[in-house]
N, C-alpha and C positions, 0 to 999 in steps of 0.2 A: 556475274549473276548476284543479285542481292538476296537477303533473307526474305524480303517482300516478294521477290520473284519466285522463290521456292514455295512459299505459301500459296500464291496465286496459281502456280502450276498444279497444285493439288486439286483446285477447283475446275481448271480448264480441261484436263485430259485424264482419262483412266491411266494410272501408272505414271502420271506426270511428276508427282512428288518424288517418286523413287528415282526417276531419270534425272531430275534436277539435283537431288541430293548426291547421287553418284557423280554427276558432273562437277559439283562443288568440291567434293572430297578428292576426286581423282585429278581433275584438270586445274582447278583454281588453287586449292590448298595443298595438293600433293601430300595428302595425309592418309595414313593407314587406318584401317577399320579399328584396330586396337587403340591407336592414339585418340581417335575421335570418341570411342567408347569411354576411355578414361576421363576425358574432359566432360562428356555429356552425362555420365553416370548411367547410361543405358547398357544393358548386356550386349555382348557381341552377337549372340544368337538372335536377339530381337532385331538389331540393325541389319544383320545379314539377311534375315527373312524379309525385311522391308525392302532392301535393295534388290533382292531376287524376285520381288513381287509375289512372294508366298504369303504375305501378310500385309494388310492395310494398317497404317499406324493409327492408334487411338489418339484422342485429343491430348492426353497427358504426355504421350511420347512426342507428339508434334511440338508441344511447348518445350520439352526438354531439348529437342533438336534445335529449335529456334534460339533458345537461351544459350546453348553451347556455341552456335554459330555467331551470335552477337558477341559473345565473349572472345571468340577466336578473332573475329574481325575488329575487335576493339571498340565496337559501338556502345557497349555497356559502360565504358569508362568516359565517353565523350561528355564534356560539360556543355549544356545547352539550355536555352530558354525557349519555351514553346509559345508561339504566337497563334492564337486561335481566332480566325476571322474569315471573311469572304475573300474570294480570289482578287477582287479589285483592290481591297485593302492591302494585299500582299505586294502589289506592284512597287518596285523600288526599295523594298525592304533589304537591309544589309544582311549578309550571310553570317556575320560574326560581330562581336562587340568586345573591345578591349576594356577590361575591368582592372581595378587596382587590387581587389581581393583574390580573384580567381584567374587572373591572366585573361587569355582570349577565351570567350564563351561563344559557342555557336548559337545561331538563331534558326530554329527548326519550325517550318510552317505546317500548320494543320488547317487545311482549307475546309471550310464548312459553309452550309447554306441555310441551316435552320438552328434554332435554339437547341433542339434535341441533339443534332449533330455536334454542336459545341460542347455539350455536356459529355457525350461519349468521347469526343476528342480529348477532353481534359483528363479523363480517366486513362486513356491511352498514353497521353503525354507523361503522366505521372509514372505509369508502368515502364515507359521507355527511359525514365531516369531524368526527367526535366528538373532543373534547379528551381524554376518558377514558371508561372503561366501568365501570359498577357492576353486579356480577352475583353469583350464588350461588357459594360456595366450591367446589362440586362441578365447576363448569366454568371457574373462574378460571384454573387452571393451564394448561388447554388454550388458553384465550383469550389468555393471555400469550404462548404459543408461536406463535400464528398471526397476531397483530396486533402493531403496533409502537407502540401508544399505552398509556398507563397504565391498569392494571386494578385496581379496588378491590373486593375480595371483601366481601360482606355477612356478618357474623357475628351472627346474631340471638339472642345470649345473653339479652338483656333479655326478648325474647318467650318464650323457653323458660322463663325463671325465673318469668314471670307465669303461664304455664300450669301449671307445677309447683306454684306457690302456690295456684292455683285448685283443683287436683285433689288436694291432699295429704290431705284428710280423707276422700276416697273409698276409699282403699286401705289 
């Protein structure tokens, strides 16, 4: 189960978050409540009440739990570049890139269908720890203003030239 599964379980079922968190701690991580509380910074009584379904977690507590699980799973330390684009653009995209400065850097896809989705995805990518963002030029300027990481706009001139070559005899 991933951190994303944990969060989505909160929205699916009453008590789903609690069951999913217990499963992660007991089955996947084999971690005691005390160990998890030390990492997350949440009091044992709070986590115990959440796990026993005596209390619903507030947003701040959910964020602390998610942050702690990402740290435990090591995702917070993963070096990656965010690619923000439509699903058709993502086809054939490599999963990583070998660089001279940072070694192997992952490529994480943030699939979007609107400009608004792309802006939201850029904020999410920065929060996830992206080294940089690759996106369409139409949103690049806005993304540069709202994030503090490097933005690389994609200029698909080669693609446009291939299409023009393909259709030049039609008109």
